[in-house]
C-alpha positions as CSV (number, residue, x, y, z in Angstrom):
1,X,0.0,0.0,0.0
2,X,1.5,3.4,-1.0
3,X,1.0,6.2,1.4
4,X,2.7,9.6,0.9
5,X,1.4,11.6,3.8
6,X,1.0,10.9,7.5
7,X,0.6,12.6,10.9
8,X,2.6,11.4,13.9
9,X,3.1,12.5,17.5
10,X,6.8,12.7,18.3
11,X,8.0,12.6,21.9
12,X,11.6,12.7,22.9
13,X,12.5,11.2,26.3
14,X,12.2,13.2,29.6
15,X,15.4,13.7,31.5
16,X,15.7,11.8,34.8
17,X,15.4,13.6,38.1
18,X,18.4,14.3,40.3
19,X,18.5,12.6,43.7
20,X,18.7,14.1,47.2
21,X,20.7,11.8,49.3
22,X,23.4,11.9,52.1
23,X,26.0,9.4,53.0
24,X,25.0,7.1,55.9
25,X,28.0,4.9,56.8
26,X,28.8,3.4,60.1
27,X,32.0,5.3,60.8
28,X,31.4,8.4,58.8
29,X,29.9,11.2,60.9
30,X,27.8,13.8,59.1
31,X,28.1,12.2,55.7
32,X,27.9,14.7,52.8
33,X,25.5,14.9,49.9
34,X,25.8,12.0,47.5
35,X,22.7,12.3,45.3
36,X,23.5,11.5,41.6
37,X,22.4,13.2,38.5
38,X,19.5,12.0,36.3
39,X,20.2,10.6,32.8
40,X,19.4,12.5,29.6
41,X,16.2,11.6,27.8
42,X,16.5,9.8,24.4
43,X,16.4,11.8,21.1
44,X,14.1,10.9,18.2
45,X,16.2,10.6,15.0
46,X,14.9,10.1,11.5
47,X,17.1,8.0,9.1
48,X,16.5,8.0,5.3
49,X,16.6,4.7,3.6
50,X,16.0,3.6,0.0
51,X,14.6,0.3,1.3
52,X,11.2,2.1,1.9
53,X,9.0,4.0,-0.6
54,X,5.9,4.6,1.5
55,X,4.8,6.1,4.8
56,X,2.1,3.5,5.4
57,X,3.8,2.3,8.7
58,X,3.1,5.7,10.3
59,X,-0.6,5.6,9.5
60,X,-0.8,2.6,12.0
61,X,1.9,3.8,14.4
62,X,1.1,7.4,15.0
63,X,3.2,7.9,18.1
64,X,7.0,7.8,18.1
65,X,8.3,7.9,21.7
66,X,12.0,7.8,22.8
67,X,13.0,6.3,26.1
68,X,13.1,8.5,29.3
69,X,16.3,9.0,31.3
70,X,16.6,7.2,34.6
71,X,16.6,9.1,37.9
72,X,19.8,9.6,39.8
73,X,20.3,7.7,43.1
74,X,22.4,7.6,46.2
75,X,26.2,7.1,46.3
76,X,26.6,9.5,43.3
77,X,25.0,7.0,40.9
78,X,24.0,8.7,37.7
79,X,20.8,7.6,36.0
80,X,21.3,5.9,32.6
81,X,20.4,8.0,29.6
82,X,17.4,7.0,27.5
83,X,18.0,5.2,24.3
84,X,17.8,7.2,21.1
85,X,14.8,6.2,18.9
86,X,15.9,5.7,15.3
87,X,13.0,6.0,12.8
88,X,13.5,4.8,9.3
89,X,11.7,6.8,6.6
90,X,11.9,6.8,2.8
91,X,14.5,9.0,1.0
92,X,12.5,12.1,0.0
93,X,10.6,12.5,3.3
94,X,9.8,16.0,4.5
95,X,9.0,16.6,8.2
96,X,6.9,19.6,9.1
97,X,6.0,21.2,12.4
98,X,3.3,23.8,12.4
99,X,3.6,24.0,8.6
100,X,7.3,24.8,8.9
101,X,9.8,22.3,7.3
102,X,12.2,21.1,10.0
103,X,13.8,18.3,8.0
104,X,14.1,17.2,4.4
105,X,15.9,13.9,4.1
106,X,17.2,13.6,0.5
107,X,20.0,11.0,0.5
108,X,20.5,7.4,1.7
109,X,21.7,7.2,5.3
110,X,21.0,10.8,6.2
111,X,20.2,11.3,9.9
112,X,18.4,14.2,11.4
113,X,17.5,14.8,15.1
114,X,13.8,15.6,14.9
115,X,13.2,16.0,18.7
116,X,15.8,16.4,21.4
117,X,15.5,14.6,24.7
118,X,15.5,16.5,28.0
119,X,18.7,16.9,30.0
120,X,18.9,15.1,33.3
121,X,18.6,17.1,36.5
122,X,21.5,17.5,38.9
123,X,21.5,15.6,42.1
124,X,22.3,17.4,45.5
125,X,25.9,16.3,45.3
126,X,26.3,18.8,42.4
127,X,25.3,21.7,44.7
128,X,27.8,21.2,47.5
129,X,30.1,24.2,48.1
130,X,32.1,25.8,50.9
131,X,29.1,27.8,51.9
132,X,26.5,25.1,51.2
133,X,27.6,21.9,53.0
134,X,24.2,20.1,53.1
135,X,22.2,21.1,50.0
136,X,18.7,19.5,50.2
137,X,17.7,20.2,46.7
138,X,18.0,18.5,43.4
139,X,16.8,19.4,39.9
140,X,14.0,17.8,38.0
141,X,14.8,16.4,34.5
142,X,13.8,18.5,31.6
143,X,10.9,17.4,29.5
144,X,11.8,16.1,26.0
145,X,10.5,17.9,22.9
146,X,7.0,16.8,22.0
147,X,4.8,17.8,19.1
148,X,2.7,16.6,16.2
149,X,4.5,16.4,12.9
150,X,3.3,16.0,9.4
151,X,5.3,13.7,7.2
152,X,5.2,14.1,3.4
153,X,7.0,11.9,0.8
154,X,8.1,13.4,-2.5
155,X,9.8,10.8,-4.6
156,X,13.3,11.6,-5.6
157,X,13.8,10.2,-9.1
158,X,15.9,11.1,-12.2
159,X,13.0,10.8,-14.6
160,X,9.2,11.3,-14.1
161,X,6.8,9.7,-16.5
162,X,3.8,12.0,-17.1
163,X,0.8,11.9,-19.4
164,X,-2.8,11.0,-19.6
165,X,-4.1,7.7,-18.1
166,X,-3.4,4.7,-20.3
167,X,-0.6,6.5,-22.3
168,X,1.7,3.6,-21.9
169,X,3.8,4.8,-18.9
170,X,3.6,1.6,-16.9
171,X,4.3,-0.6,-19.9
172,X,7.4,1.5,-20.6
173,X,8.6,1.2,-17.0
174,X,8.1,-2.6,-17.0
175,X,10.1,-2.9,-20.2
176,X,13.1,-0.7,-19.2
177,X,13.4,-1.7,-15.6
178,X,12.8,-4.5,-13.1
179,X,9.6,-2.7,-11.8
180,X,6.4,-4.7,-12.2
181,X,3.5,-2.1,-12.1
182,X,-0.1,-3.2,-12.7
183,X,-0.9,-3.0,-16.5
184,X,-4.3,-3.2,-18.0
185,X,-6.1,-1.9,-21.1
186,X,-8.1,0.8,-19.2
187,X,-7.6,4.2,-17.7
188,X,-6.3,4.8,-14.2
189,X,-4.6,1.4,-13.9
190,X,-1.8,3.0,-11.9
191,X,-3.1,4.6,-8.7
192,X,0.3,4.9,-6.9
193,X,3.7,6.0,-8.1
194,X,6.0,3.2,-9.1
195,X,9.9,3.3,-9.2
196,X,12.3,1.4,-11.4
197,X,16.0,1.6,-12.3
198,X,16.7,1.5,-16.0
199,X,20.3,0.7,-17.2
200,X,21.6,2.3,-20.4
201,X,25.1,1.7,-21.7
202,X,27.4,2.3,-18.7
203,X,24.9,4.3,-16.6
204,X,21.5,4.0,-15.0
205,X,18.6,6.2,-14.1
206,X,15.8,6.0,-11.5
207,X,12.4,6.4,-13.2
208,X,9.1,7.2,-11.4
209,X,5.8,6.3,-13.1
210,X,3.4,9.0,-12.0
211,X,-0.2,8.0,-12.1
212,X,-2.1,9.4,-15.1
213,X,-3.0,13.1,-15.0
214,X,-6.2,14.6,-16.4
215,X,-7.5,18.1,-17.0
216,X,-8.0,19.8,-13.5
217,X,-5.3,17.6,-11.9
218,X,-3.5,20.7,-10.4
219,X,-6.7,21.5,-8.5
220,X,-7.0,17.9,-7.2
221,X,-9.2,16.3,-9.9
222,X,-8.5,12.6,-10.1
223,X,-6.1,13.0,-7.1
224,X,-3.8,14.9,-9.5
225,X,-2.5,17.4,-6.9
226,X,-1.3,14.4,-4.8
227,X,0.4,12.8,-7.8
228,X,2.0,16.1,-9.0
229,X,4.0,16.5,-5.7
230,X,6.1,13.6,-6.9
231,X,7.0,15.5,-10.1
232,X,8.5,18.3,-8.1
233,X,11.9,16.7,-7.5
234,X,12.4,14.7,-10.6
235,X,15.3,16.0,-12.7
236,X,13.7,15.3,-16.2
237,X,10.2,14.6,-17.5
238,X,9.3,12.1,-20.1
239,X,5.9,13.3,-21.5
240,X,4.2,10.2,-23.0
241,X,1.4,10.6,-25.5
242,X,-0.7,7.9,-27.1
243,X,-0.1,8.1,-30.9
244,X,-3.7,7.2,-31.4
245,X,-4.9,10.4,-29.6
246,X,-7.3,12.4,-31.8
247,X,-5.3,15.6,-31.2
248,X,-1.8,15.1,-29.8
249,X,-1.2,18.8,-29.7
250,X,-4.2,19.4,-27.4
251,X,-3.2,16.5,-25.2
252,X,0.3,17.9,-24.8
253,X,-1.0,21.4,-24.0
254,X,-3.5,20.1,-21.4
255,X,-0.8,18.3,-19.4
256,X,1.5,21.3,-19.7
257,X,-1.2,23.6,-18.3
258,X,-1.6,21.3,-15.3
259,X,2.1,21.4,-14.6
260,X,2.0,25.2,-14.8
261,X,-1.1,25.6,-12.6
262,X,0.3,23.4,-9.8
263,X,1.4,25.1,-6.5
264,X,5.0,25.0,-7.8
265,X,5.4,25.7,-11.6
266,X,6.7,22.4,-13.0
267,X,7.1,23.5,-16.6
268,X,10.8,24.5,-16.1
269,X,11.8,20.8,-15.8
270,X,13.8,19.5,-18.8
271,X,11.3,17.5,-20.9
272,X,11.4,14.9,-23.6
273,X,8.3,13.7,-25.5
274,X,7.5,10.1,-26.5
275,X,4.7,9.1,-28.8
276,X,3.7,5.6,-27.6
277,X,2.1,2.5,-29.1
278,X,3.5,3.0,-32.5
279,X,3.9,-0.8,-33.3
280,X,2.3,-1.7,-36.7
281,X,1.4,1.9,-37.5
282,X,2.2,3.5,-40.8
283,X,5.3,5.7,-40.7
284,X,3.5,8.5,-42.5
285,X,0.9,8.7,-39.7
286,X,3.6,8.7,-37.1
287,X,5.4,11.5,-38.8
288,X,2.1,13.5,-39.1
289,X,1.6,13.2,-35.3
290,X,5.2,14.3,-34.7
291,X,4.7,17.4,-36.8
292,X,1.5,18.2,-34.9
293,X,3.5,18.0,-31.7
294,X,6.3,20.2,-33.0
295,X,3.8,22.9,-33.6
296,X,3.2,23.3,-29.9
297,X,6.4,21.8,-28.3
298,X,8.9,23.8,-30.2
299,X,12.4,22.3,-30.3
300,X,11.9,19.6,-27.7
301,X,13.1,16.1,-28.6
302,X,10.3,13.8,-29.8
303,X,10.6,10.1,-30.0
304,X,8.3,7.5,-31.5
305,X,8.4,4.3,-29.4
306,X,6.8,1.0,-28.9
307,X,7.4,-0.6,-25.5
308,X,6.1,-4.1,-26.4
309,X,8.2,-4.1,-29.7
310,X,11.2,-2.4,-28.0
311,X,11.2,0.2,-30.8
312,X,13.0,3.5,-30.0
313,X,13.5,2.5,-26.4
314,X,17.3,2.7,-26.4
315,X,17.2,6.0,-28.2
316,X,14.8,7.6,-25.7
317,X,16.8,6.2,-22.7
318,X,20.0,7.6,-24.0
319,X,18.4,11.1,-24.5
320,X,17.0,10.9,-21.0
321,X,20.4,9.9,-19.5
322,X,22.1,12.8,-21.2
323,X,19.5,15.2,-19.8
324,X,19.8,13.6,-16.3
325,X,23.6,14.1,-16.3
326,X,23.2,17.7,-17.2
327,X,20.6,18.2,-14.5
328,X,22.9,16.6,-11.9
329,X,25.7,18.8,-13.0
330,X,23.5,22.0,-12.7
331,X,22.3,20.8,-9.2
332,X,25.9,20.5,-8.1
333,X,26.7,24.0,-9.3
334,X,23.7,25.5,-7.5
335,X,24.8,23.6,-4.3
336,X,28.3,25.1,-4.6
337,X,26.9,28.6,-5.0
338,X,24.6,28.1,-2.0
339,X,27.5,26.8,0.1
340,X,29.5,29.9,-0.9
341,X,26.6,32.1,0.1
342,X,26.6,30.5,3.5
343,X,30.0,31.8,4.4
344,X,29.2,35.4,3.7
345,X,29.5,37.3,7.0
346,X,26.3,38.4,8.6
347,X,25.7,40.4,11.7
348,X,23.5,38.5,14.2
349,X,23.3,37.6,17.9
350,X,25.2,34.5,18.7
351,X,23.3,31.5,20.1
352,X,24.5,32.1,23.6
353,X,23.2,35.6,23.7
354,X,19.8,34.6,22.2
355,X,19.5,31.9,24.8
356,X,20.2,34.3,27.7
357,X,17.9,37.0,26.5
358,X,14.6,37.4,28.4
359,X,11.5,39.6,28.7
360,X,9.1,40.5,31.5
361,X,5.4,41.3,31.0
362,X,3.1,42.6,33.7
363,X,-0.3,40.9,33.3
364,X,-3.7,42.0,34.8
365,X,-6.1,39.1,34.9
366,X,-9.4,38.8,37.0
367,X,-8.3,41.4,39.6
368,X,-5.0,39.6,39.9
369,X,-1.6,41.0,38.9
370,X,1.3,38.7,38.0
371,X,4.6,39.0,36.0
372,X,5.4,36.6,33.2
373,X,9.1,36.0,32.5
374,X,10.0,34.5,29.1
375,X,13.4,33.4,27.8
376,X,15.1,30.2,26.7
377,X,17.7,30.0,29.5
378,X,15.5,31.1,32.4
379,X,12.6,28.8,31.3
380,X,15.0,25.8,31.2
381,X,16.1,26.6,34.7
382,X,12.4,26.8,35.8
383,X,11.6,23.4,34.2
384,X,14.4,21.8,36.2
385,X,13.3,23.4,39.5
386,X,11.4,21.4,42.1
387,X,8.9,24.0,43.2
388,X,8.0,21.9,46.3
389,X,11.5,22.4,47.6
390,X,12.2,25.9,49.0
391,X,16.0,25.6,48.4
392,X,15.4,24.8,44.7
393,X,13.1,27.9,44.4
394,X,15.6,30.1,46.1
395,X,18.2,28.9,43.7
396,X,15.9,30.0,40.8
397,X,15.5,33.4,42.5
398,X,19.4,33.7,42.7
399,X,19.6,33.0,39.0
400,X,17.0,35.6,38.2
401,X,19.0,38.1,40.2
402,X,22.2,37.3,38.3
403,X,20.5,37.6,35.0
404,X,19.1,41.0,35.9
405,X,15.5,39.8,35.8
406,X,14.8,40.7,39.5
407,X,15.8,44.3,38.8
408,X,13.4,44.5,35.9
409,X,10.6,43.0,38.0
410,X,11.2,45.7,40.7
411,X,11.3,48.4,38.0
412,X,7.9,47.3,36.7
413,X,6.4,47.5,40.2
414,X,6.8,43.9,41.5
415,X,7.1,43.5,45.3
416,X,8.3,40.7,47.5
417,X,4.9,38.9,47.5
418,X,4.2,39.5,43.8
419,X,3.5,36.4,41.7
420,X,6.0,35.5,39.1
421,X,5.2,32.9,36.3
422,X,7.9,31.1,34.4
423,X,7.3,28.2,32.1
424,X,3.8,27.7,33.6
425,X,5.1,27.7,37.2
426,X,4.1,30.3,39.8
427,X,6.0,31.5,42.9
428,X,6.5,34.7,44.8
429,X,9.4,37.1,44.0
430,X,10.8,36.7,47.5
431,X,10.5,33.8,49.9
432,X,7.5,34.4,52.1
């Protein structure tokens, strides 16, 4: 079963909690803190593989969850980190979060961390110092990243076969490759894209048989918009037209219009045209149909082929291979240019400064005033704080003071008993 879209809930592992513990040994008086740190939560990593060509597995397994980190324990024992969850997806898979692309896996073996596991919390042994001999606090583990993701598969092929239903695309693919698509003498035989590798001379090309398109395909008629997404990333198009079509010029222009009307203009792909099913047909009629096509296709290469009779097959494959090589070369040049652009100096805040930045907003809600603090670094500290432990909350207050947040809160009118909210947790500005 071919499936090219899926929604999954991705959940990286939570970090383990740090432990609060003190040494209790027979001959050791006033044993110091020995609570170990929690282990980090496992990441969720997607791995691209050419062994898969469908997302069907993720229709039936909509939750991808990595292992949590273990809690720390006494005697400075650190919790084990959660195992990374490796998820295999087809090459050509795009991962979206809130309609934003966060990963595009385009080559075999590519690995992308989709969701990061939470860091483990420090145990109380971490907080021992010359002025704090018996810390009774430990950090909670951070939650791992969790969100719903949309997966979309866009086949990555060298050549895409396009044309009306029953134009001979599947027969062509079955003749030039080891693919075995369903073939029958009626329209819409192919309902899912098929892939096959065709060898020609000393090279080979990956060919995708795109299900037949009809007028209105770009607006979704006949599932055309779903099929056209697989044309987006093919290097070259082989436009196949049945030689027995009443008007091959109109047939050609109809498909070209659908390519132009799609969300992404697909008419800029290199294109070769093949008149199919020419076996047993008078050469004069074939030439007449070629001339009709030339009137609308300009200088594009046109081949007359018969897949069952293997007529013109080698010639069209050689022409396709030549165009594919050119497309690959152009893609490499574009990649080189983009890489050069990446090294152009830009003025921006470094990641450390962005993480340490924060904001304070005074909120009036139902006759209650509170102050909301936002910022990556301070929110991470809040997530690791055990708010049931006064020492842990006081440590968070100390961090706020060092970052200048407390001064800003006072400037905005906050007093000792004012409510502060960080990452969904509420506490007073000063210990009450």
